[in-house]
Structures are given as structure tokens and as C-alpha cells.
N, C-alpha and C positions, 0 to 999 in steps of 0.2 A: 502493500499499500503505499503511494506517496502522498507526503504530505503538502499540499500547495503554501506559497508564501514563506518559505522558510528561504535565508540566506546562507550561502557557504561563507566558512571564514574568509575567504580570498574577496568576494563581495564588499563585506563588511569593511575589512582592510583598505580598499580601493574608495570605499563610498568616505572613509575616516579621513585618507589623502586627500580625499579631494575638498571636505570641507576645511582643513587646513591651510588651504593654499589660498582658500578667500577672508582669512581672518587676518582683522588690524593686530596688531601688536601692541600689547597690554601694559601698563605697571602698575603692580597692587601696593598700595600702600596701608599702613597701622595708624589709626590714630591713640594715643594717649592721653588720659585725663587723669589730673592730681588730684586727689580725694581732698585735700586740705584747701588748696588756692584757686583750683577750678581752671588752672593753667591747660592748655592743650599743645600738643607737641603732636607734629605730622615726621613718619619714618619709614622707609623702605620694610615691606614686610621680608619676618622672617620663617621659616621653616618652625611649627610647632604653635604660631601665633592664632591664639581666637578671644573672641569675644566676653570680655569679664576675667579674662587673666591677667595674676598681677603684672604690671610693670616695672620699670626703671625706677629710677629717684629723679624726681621733678628739678629741673634747674633751676628754680626762681625760688623755689623755700625749702629744699631736700627733701618734700614730704614724698610718700606714697604714689605711685600712679598704676592704672588698670588702664586696660585695651577697651574703647567704647566704641571703635567701628574699625572696619576695615573694607576697604572699596577697592576697582581699578578705575584706572584712566587710560583714555586710548593715547598712544605715543603717534605722533604721527613719525612717518617715514622722510627721510632728505633723500 
């Protein structure tokens, strides 16, 4: 018995590769907010980042920070 609408591994790979060609590059950023003074700092995303994760030290008041946002921005190619 043959099942219709199943894709082979090759078909899935080719579909994935064709989708990658048309994609724009993006930069992922992380926003940390100080729990004491409220200062927000933007930095490059690091592997292991997640929202509400404890961050580093605030550069303004030396308080503790937490990650409040992670987002991507389109990067224009030159």
C-alpha cells in the first residue's frame, strides 16, 4: 500500500535549502534590565540566553540584571 503526500528525505532537504537561499540575514540581540535602577542594556545574543534568566552586573549602579527581551533584526547586505 502506498501512502500519498509523503516526502522523501531528499525532497525535504531540497525544500529546506531552497528556503535558505531567499532568507535575509539577521542579528539576534538580548536586552537586560537592572532590577534596581531599571537601566536597559542591549548586547549580542549568547547561546543559553532566555527571557527572565539572571543577567550580569548593571554598569550604572552595579545591581543585578535579568534578560527581559530577545529579538532579531534584519541585517542589510552590502
